C-alpha positions as CSV (number, residue, x, y, z in Angstrom):
1,M,22.8,14.2,20.1
2,A,19.0,14.0,20.7
3,I,16.6,15.3,18.2
4,K,14.1,17.6,20.1
5,Y,10.6,17.4,19.0
6,N,8.0,20.4,19.1
7,I,4.7,19.2,20.9
8,R,2.9,22.1,19.3
9,D,3.5,20.2,15.6
10,F,2.7,17.2,17.1
11,I,-0.6,18.7,18.3
12,I,-1.5,20.5,15.2
13,L,-0.7,18.0,12.4
14,F,-2.8,15.1,14.7
15,F,-5.7,16.8,15.3
16,L,-5.8,17.9,11.6
17,A,-5.4,15.0,10.4
18,L,-8.1,13.7,12.8
19,L,-10.7,16.6,12.1
20,L,-10.2,15.9,8.4
21,R,-10.7,12.3,8.6
22,T,-13.6,12.5,10.9
23,T,-15.2,15.1,8.6
24,L,-15.4,12.8,6.0
25,F,-16.4,9.8,8.1
26,F,-19.5,11.3,9.2
27,I,-20.1,12.9,5.4
28,I,-20.0,8.9,4.7
29,Q,-21.8,7.8,7.3
30,P,-20.8,4.4,7.2
31,Y,-22.5,3.4,10.8
32,K,-26.5,3.6,8.3
33,N,-25.0,1.5,5.6
34,I,-23.5,-1.5,6.8
35,D,-23.9,-3.7,3.8
36,K,-22.2,-1.1,1.7
37,L,-19.7,-1.1,4.3
38,I,-18.6,-4.7,4.1
39,S,-18.3,-5.5,0.1
40,S,-15.8,-6.5,-2.0
41,D,-12.4,-7.6,0.1
42,A,-14.2,-5.9,3.6
43,E,-16.3,-9.3,3.3
44,G,-14.0,-11.3,4.0
45,Y,-12.1,-9.7,6.6
46,N,-15.3,-9.2,8.5
47,K,-16.0,-13.5,7.7
48,I,-12.8,-14.3,9.2
49,A,-12.9,-11.6,12.2
50,I,-16.4,-12.9,13.1
51,G,-15.6,-16.3,13.0
52,L,-12.7,-15.9,15.5
53,I,-14.5,-14.1,18.1
54,E,-17.5,-16.8,17.4
55,G,-14.4,-19.1,18.1
56,R,-15.1,-20.8,14.6
57,G,-11.7,-20.6,13.6
58,Y,-10.0,-19.5,11.2
59,A,-12.6,-19.3,7.6
60,P,-12.8,-22.8,8.5
61,D,-15.1,-23.7,5.6
62,D,-13.2,-20.9,3.1
63,P,-9.8,-22.9,2.0
64,F,-9.3,-19.4,-0.5
65,L,-10.0,-17.0,2.6
66,S,-8.1,-19.1,4.2
67,M,-4.7,-19.3,2.3
68,I,-5.2,-15.7,0.7
69,R,-6.0,-13.7,3.7
70,T,-3.2,-13.1,6.2
71,P,-4.2,-12.9,9.9
72,G,-3.0,-9.2,10.6
73,Y,-5.9,-7.1,9.9
74,P,-8.5,-10.0,10.5
75,A,-6.7,-10.4,14.3
76,I,-7.4,-6.4,14.1
77,I,-10.9,-6.5,13.4
78,A,-11.9,-9.1,15.6
79,L,-10.2,-7.8,18.8
80,I,-12.2,-4.4,18.6
81,Y,-15.2,-6.8,17.6
82,F,-14.3,-8.4,20.9
83,I,-14.0,-5.8,22.7
84,F,-16.8,-3.2,21.7
85,G,-19.2,-5.6,19.8
86,V,-19.8,-6.2,16.0
87,H,-19.6,-2.9,14.3
88,P,-17.7,-2.2,11.3
89,Y,-17.6,1.3,11.4
90,L,-15.5,1.4,14.4
91,V,-12.9,-0.2,13.0
92,I,-13.0,2.6,10.4
93,L,-12.8,5.1,13.9
94,F,-9.5,2.8,14.8
95,Q,-7.7,3.8,11.4
96,V,-9.0,7.2,11.5
97,M,-7.0,7.4,14.9
98,I,-4.0,5.3,13.8
99,D,-4.0,7.4,10.5
100,S,-4.2,10.8,12.1
101,L,-1.1,9.4,14.2
102,L,0.6,8.5,11.0
103,A,0.9,12.7,10.3
104,V,3.1,12.8,13.2
105,I,5.5,9.8,12.5
106,I,6.2,11.0,9.2
107,Y,7.4,14.3,10.8
108,K,9.9,12.2,13.0
109,V,11.5,10.9,10.1
110,I,12.2,14.0,8.3
111,L,13.1,15.5,11.5
112,I,15.8,13.1,12.0
113,L,16.7,13.2,7.8
114,F,16.4,16.8,7.3
115,N,14.7,19.7,9.3
116,E,12.0,20.9,11.3
117,K,10.3,22.7,8.7
118,S,10.6,20.4,6.4
119,A,9.0,17.9,9.0
120,F,5.7,20.1,9.2
121,I,5.6,20.5,5.8
122,G,5.7,16.5,5.4
123,G,3.2,15.7,8.5
124,L,0.9,18.2,6.8
125,L,1.0,16.7,3.4
126,W,-0.1,13.9,4.8
127,A,-2.7,15.4,6.7
128,I,-4.3,16.9,4.0
129,E,-3.5,13.9,1.6
130,P,-6.6,12.6,0.0
131,F,-5.7,8.9,-0.8
132,A,-5.4,8.5,3.4
133,L,-8.5,10.4,3.6
134,I,-10.4,8.3,1.6
135,Y,-8.9,4.9,2.4
136,T,-9.0,5.4,5.9
137,N,-13.0,5.9,5.9
138,Q,-12.8,2.0,4.1
139,V,-12.9,-1.4,6.0
140,V,-9.7,-2.4,4.1
141,S,-6.3,-3.1,4.6
142,D,-4.1,-0.4,3.3
143,S,-4.3,2.5,5.9
144,I,-3.1,0.2,8.7
145,F,-0.4,-1.8,6.1
146,V,1.0,1.8,5.3
147,F,0.9,3.1,9.2
148,F,3.0,-0.2,10.3
149,I,5.2,0.2,7.0
150,V,6.1,4.3,7.8
151,L,7.0,2.9,11.4
152,F,9.2,0.1,10.3
153,F,11.1,2.9,8.1
154,Y,11.2,5.3,11.1
155,Y,12.9,2.4,13.3
156,F,15.2,2.2,10.2
157,V,16.0,5.3,9.6
158,K,17.2,5.6,13.7
159,F,19.5,2.7,13.0
160,F,20.9,4.1,10.2
161,V,21.8,7.5,11.8
162,K,22.5,6.4,15.4
163,N,23.7,2.8,14.9
164,K,21.7,0.7,17.4
165,I,21.2,-2.3,17.3
166,K,17.4,-1.9,19.3
167,S,16.1,0.0,16.6
168,L,17.6,-2.5,13.7
169,V,15.0,-5.1,15.6
170,V,12.3,-3.1,16.1
171,S,12.4,-2.2,12.8
172,A,12.7,-6.0,11.4
173,V,9.5,-6.9,13.6
174,L,7.1,-3.9,12.3
175,L,7.9,-4.9,9.0
176,G,7.1,-8.7,9.4
177,I,3.8,-7.1,11.0
178,A,3.1,-5.3,8.1
179,V,3.3,-8.0,5.9
180,Y,1.0,-10.3,8.2
181,I,-1.5,-7.1,7.2
182,R,-0.8,-7.3,3.2
183,P,1.4,-9.9,2.1
184,I,2.7,-7.6,-0.7
185,G,5.4,-6.5,1.1
186,I,7.1,-9.7,1.3
187,Y,9.9,-8.6,-0.1
188,L,10.7,-5.4,0.7
189,A,13.2,-6.6,3.3
190,I,16.1,-8.0,0.8
191,P,16.5,-4.3,-0.5
192,F,16.7,-3.0,2.8
193,A,19.4,-6.1,3.8
194,V,21.3,-5.2,0.9
195,L,21.1,-1.4,1.7
196,I,22.5,-2.3,5.3
197,F,25.2,-4.3,3.5
198,L,26.2,-1.7,0.7
199,G,25.1,2.2,2.7
200,K,26.5,1.4,6.4
201,K,30.5,2.4,6.8
202,D,31.4,-0.7,9.6
203,C,33.5,-3.5,8.5
204,L,32.2,-6.3,6.3
205,I,31.6,-8.1,9.4
206,I,29.6,-5.8,11.1
207,R,27.8,-5.0,8.3
208,S,27.1,-8.8,7.4
209,K,26.0,-9.4,10.8
210,Y,23.4,-6.5,10.5
211,A,21.9,-7.5,7.3
212,L,22.1,-11.1,8.8
213,I,20.2,-10.1,11.9
214,F,17.4,-8.3,10.1
215,L,16.4,-10.9,7.2
216,L,16.1,-13.5,9.9
217,L,13.9,-11.3,12.1
218,S,12.0,-10.0,9.6
219,Y,11.1,-13.1,7.7
220,G,11.4,-15.2,11.4
221,I,8.4,-13.6,12.5
222,L,6.7,-14.8,9.4
223,F,7.4,-18.5,10.6
224,P,4.2,-19.3,13.2
225,W,1.9,-18.7,9.7
226,I,3.7,-20.9,7.3
227,I,4.0,-23.8,9.2
228,R,-0.2,-23.0,10.4
229,N,-0.4,-23.2,6.7
230,K,1.2,-26.2,6.5
231,L,-0.6,-28.2,9.1
232,M,-3.8,-26.4,7.7
233,H,-3.4,-26.8,3.9
234,K,-0.3,-29.7,3.4
235,H,2.0,-27.6,2.2
236,Y,5.0,-24.5,3.6
237,F,3.5,-21.2,2.4
238,F,2.4,-17.4,4.1
239,S,-0.1,-16.5,1.5
240,I,-1.5,-17.6,-2.0
241,S,-1.9,-13.5,-2.9
242,M,1.0,-13.3,-5.4
243,D,-0.2,-16.7,-7.0
244,Y,-4.1,-15.6,-7.5
245,N,-3.2,-12.1,-8.1
246,S,-0.1,-12.5,-10.7
247,L,-3.6,-13.9,-13.3
248,V,-6.4,-12.0,-12.1
249,L,-4.6,-8.8,-11.5
250,Y,-1.2,-9.2,-13.5
251,S,-2.3,-11.2,-16.5
252,V,-5.5,-10.1,-17.2
253,P,-4.9,-6.8,-18.2
254,V,-2.6,-7.7,-20.2
255,L,-5.3,-9.7,-22.3
256,A,-7.3,-7.0,-22.2
257,S,-5.4,-4.6,-23.4
258,K,-4.2,-7.0,-26.5
259,M,-7.8,-8.2,-26.9
260,N,-9.6,-4.5,-26.4
261,M,-12.1,-6.1,-23.7
262,D,-13.4,-5.3,-20.5
263,I,-10.8,-6.1,-17.9
264,K,-13.6,-7.3,-15.6
265,E,-15.4,-9.4,-18.7
266,I,-11.9,-11.7,-18.8
267,Q,-11.2,-12.4,-15.1
268,N,-15.1,-14.0,-15.3
269,T,-13.4,-15.9,-18.3
270,E,-10.3,-17.0,-17.0
271,L,-11.7,-18.1,-13.6
272,K,-14.5,-20.3,-15.2
273,Q,-11.8,-21.9,-17.1
274,Q,-9.5,-22.2,-14.2
275,Y,-12.0,-24.0,-12.5
276,I,-13.8,-26.4,-15.4
277,Q,-9.7,-27.4,-15.8
278,H,-8.7,-28.0,-12.3
279,G,-11.9,-27.5,-10.4
280,E,-11.5,-31.4,-9.0
281,L,-8.1,-30.0,-7.6
282,Y,-9.5,-27.2,-5.9
283,K,-11.6,-29.7,-3.3
284,K,-8.3,-32.1,-3.0
285,D,-6.0,-29.7,-2.5
286,P,-6.7,-26.0,-2.7
287,Y,-3.4,-24.7,-2.8
288,Q,-2.2,-26.7,-5.8
289,Y,-5.5,-25.5,-7.4
290,Y,-4.1,-21.8,-7.2
291,Q,-0.6,-22.8,-8.2
292,H,-2.2,-23.6,-12.1
293,F,-3.1,-19.4,-11.4
294,K,0.4,-18.7,-11.5
295,K,1.7,-21.1,-14.5
296,R,-1.3,-19.7,-16.7
297,S,-0.2,-16.0,-15.6
298,I,3.6,-17.0,-16.6
299,D,2.1,-18.2,-20.5
300,I,0.6,-15.3,-20.6
301,T,3.2,-13.1,-20.0
302,K,5.8,-15.5,-22.2
303,A,3.2,-15.3,-25.0
304,N,2.8,-11.4,-25.0
305,K,5.9,-10.0,-23.7
306,I,5.2,-7.1,-25.6
307,D,1.9,-6.8,-24.1
308,Y,3.0,-7.3,-20.7
309,L,5.5,-4.7,-21.4
310,R,2.9,-2.0,-22.4
311,S,0.2,-3.0,-19.3
312,F,3.1,-2.8,-17.2
313,Y,4.0,1.0,-18.0
314,K,-0.2,1.6,-18.7
315,G,-0.2,0.1,-14.9
316,I,2.2,2.4,-13.6
317,L,0.5,5.6,-15.1
318,D,-2.6,4.0,-13.7
319,L,-1.0,3.9,-10.1
320,F,0.6,7.6,-10.4
321,F,-2.3,9.2,-12.1
322,S,-5.3,8.0,-10.6
323,V,-7.6,10.1,-9.1
324,E,-10.1,7.5,-7.4
325,R,-12.8,9.5,-9.1
326,K,-14.9,6.1,-8.4
327,N,-14.9,6.6,-5.1
328,F,-15.4,10.0,-4.9
329,E,-19.0,9.9,-6.4
330,N,-20.0,7.1,-4.2
331,I,-19.1,9.2,-1.8
332,A,-21.1,12.5,-3.3
333,G,-23.7,10.3,-4.6
334,I,-23.1,10.6,-8.3
335,N,-24.1,8.1,-10.6
336,G,-21.0,8.2,-12.8
337,I,-19.7,6.2,-15.9
338,E,-17.3,3.8,-16.1
339,I,-14.3,4.6,-18.0
340,D,-10.2,4.3,-18.0
341,G,-8.7,7.6,-17.8
342,V,-5.1,6.7,-18.8
343,E,-6.2,4.1,-21.9
344,I,-8.3,7.6,-22.6
345,V,-5.8,9.7,-22.8
346,L,-3.5,7.0,-24.4
347,K,-5.6,6.2,-27.2
348,N,-6.8,10.0,-27.7
349,G,-5.1,12.4,-26.5
350,V,-5.2,14.9,-24.0
351,I,-7.3,17.7,-25.9
352,N,-10.0,14.9,-26.7
353,T,-9.7,13.6,-23.3
354,I,-10.7,16.8,-22.1
355,K,-13.3,16.9,-24.6
356,I,-14.8,13.5,-23.4
357,V,-14.4,14.6,-19.7
358,A,-16.6,17.6,-20.0
359,K,-19.4,16.0,-22.3
360,H,-19.7,13.0,-19.9
361,F,-19.1,14.1,-16.4
362,N,-20.6,15.8,-13.3
363,K,-19.0,19.0,-12.7
364,W,-18.6,18.2,-9.3
365,T,-16.4,14.8,-10.5
366,I,-14.7,17.5,-13.2
367,I,-13.8,19.9,-10.0
368,Y,-12.7,17.1,-8.2
369,C,-10.3,15.5,-10.8
370,C,-9.1,18.5,-11.7
371,F,-8.0,19.4,-7.8
372,V,-6.6,16.1,-7.3
373,L,-4.4,16.3,-11.0
374,I,-3.1,19.5,-9.9
375,L,-2.0,18.6,-6.6
376,L,-0.4,15.4,-7.9
377,M,1.5,17.3,-10.7
378,A,2.8,19.7,-7.8
379,E,3.9,17.0,-5.5
380,Y,5.4,14.9,-8.5
381,F,7.2,17.7,-9.4
382,L,8.5,19.1,-6.0
383,S,9.4,15.5,-5.1
384,I,11.4,15.5,-8.4
385,I,13.3,19.0,-7.2
386,G,13.7,17.5,-3.5
387,L,15.1,15.1,-5.1
388,I,17.7,16.8,-6.7
389,R,18.4,19.0,-4.1
390,I,19.5,15.9,-1.9
391,C,22.2,14.6,-5.0
392,F,23.3,17.9,-4.9
393,Q,24.2,17.4,-1.2
394,K,25.8,14.0,-2.3
395,K,23.6,12.3,0.1
396,I,23.3,8.9,-2.2
397,I,22.2,7.0,0.6
398,I,19.6,9.0,1.7
399,C,18.3,9.1,-1.7
400,L,18.1,5.7,-1.8
401,L,16.5,5.0,1.7
402,I,13.7,6.8,0.7
403,L,13.6,5.7,-2.7
404,L,13.7,2.0,-2.3
405,P,9.9,1.7,-1.1
406,I,8.9,3.9,-3.7
407,I,10.6,1.8,-6.7
408,Y,9.2,-1.4,-4.6
409,F,5.9,-0.5,-4.3
410,S,5.5,0.4,-7.5
411,V,7.4,-2.4,-9.6
412,I,5.6,-5.0,-7.3
413,V,1.9,-3.5,-8.4
414,G,3.1,-3.6,-12.2
415,P,0.4,-4.1,-14.4
416,A,-2.7,-4.1,-12.1
417,G,-2.1,-0.1,-11.6
418,L,-5.1,0.7,-9.2
419,G,-4.7,4.1,-7.5
420,R,-5.4,2.1,-4.1
421,F,-1.9,0.5,-4.1
422,K,-0.2,3.9,-4.4
423,L,-1.0,4.3,-0.8
424,P,2.2,3.3,1.0
425,I,4.4,5.6,-1.9
426,I,2.8,8.3,-1.1
427,P,4.1,9.2,2.2
428,F,7.8,8.8,0.7
429,Y,7.7,10.8,-2.3
430,L,6.0,13.2,0.1
431,L,9.3,13.2,2.1
432,F,11.0,14.5,-1.1
433,V,8.4,17.1,-1.6
434,S,8.6,18.2,2.2
435,I,12.1,19.6,1.2
436,F,11.9,23.5,0.1
437,K,15.4,24.7,1.2
438,T,18.9,23.0,0.6
439,P,21.5,24.4,3.2
440,S,24.5,22.8,4.5
441,S,22.6,21.9,7.6
442,M,19.6,20.8,6.0
443,I,20.4,16.8,6.7
444,K,21.8,16.1,9.8
445,C,23.5,12.6,9.2
446,D,24.5,10.6,6.2
447,P,25.6,7.4,7.5
């Protein structure tokens, strides 16, 4: 029996999300400050996109960019530039549209799994989600990546519920596209393939066939870029992002925690040391140069196992309790102090942290932080309640289906713990948050 969608709900969710995101767009006014817009990661994406539309190739003069940045997001930027001209703020407007549409897709996911009321609540929560509003209005790959991850999940759920091979194929292709946008999703196909194998009620041979098709398609779509890297950089690989970040984002926080030093200072020291030791290799074989980053990271982890575990724990706290204060202050034009909120809480306790915040923070920063923290605590509490309700219904496979991306993106971020990296997790715990009642008819299908 086909699931009926409420078009009125679609319209309300889409236009509410669109209104909030465009409102922030006009507050920030990115069309007036291009230099501020194109900074950090955005600078690299922009450089690649301009090179593509000018016919100079994919960062031919920058091996680091060529190896670390996969082509999904730069290709989207290049297409927008090709059609409308080099105007980075148009990339943001495209993201605004896509991210607004995501509220509708989340609605459709929840409607398949639960019911119409829960679906509207879930879509509404995404429409007003502060992190989504903030990162949609920046030239970073996160919002487009999340769009494709949730779209992949939608078709995967359709396959699980309706057992249609077409939905499985579409989900695998969409996951591959998501990985082209951000390589952090490259291992996600594996736990989902395991879920197919364990969760379906078909015979062992059919389950194995489904899991194999999913894996082959998910990874097969990545092979053209792997072959390209072999031709360009002499090695088979998809991206060096994990090699580079294993040192810069994963191991540096371990050293910073152990030595009680600033992370940026240690990052600069480690990068200089790598270049001093292996700089000649960068000119001959840049891929092998960045393999030394991974080796250095492994050595740090082996020598500091306890400190790594502590950094991992702190990274998870940073991930889930970040309020993106600096982003808010940048938008509001507030010059705030540099402070690691989670680290201060761990060292000084909650009461002393409140005193520090009251003394050093702008009043609008305090109001914003309090609002986001209250929202986060409410969402986490309700998500736990929702999870328990599903478990009481004995819908364990549904639980695992939703928990998989939450666990995956939490664990793979580890000590890096940046609030930005939580964006792919948010839509999935909102699925739990949306469940306010548990009638016996609530979950329509349990594969």
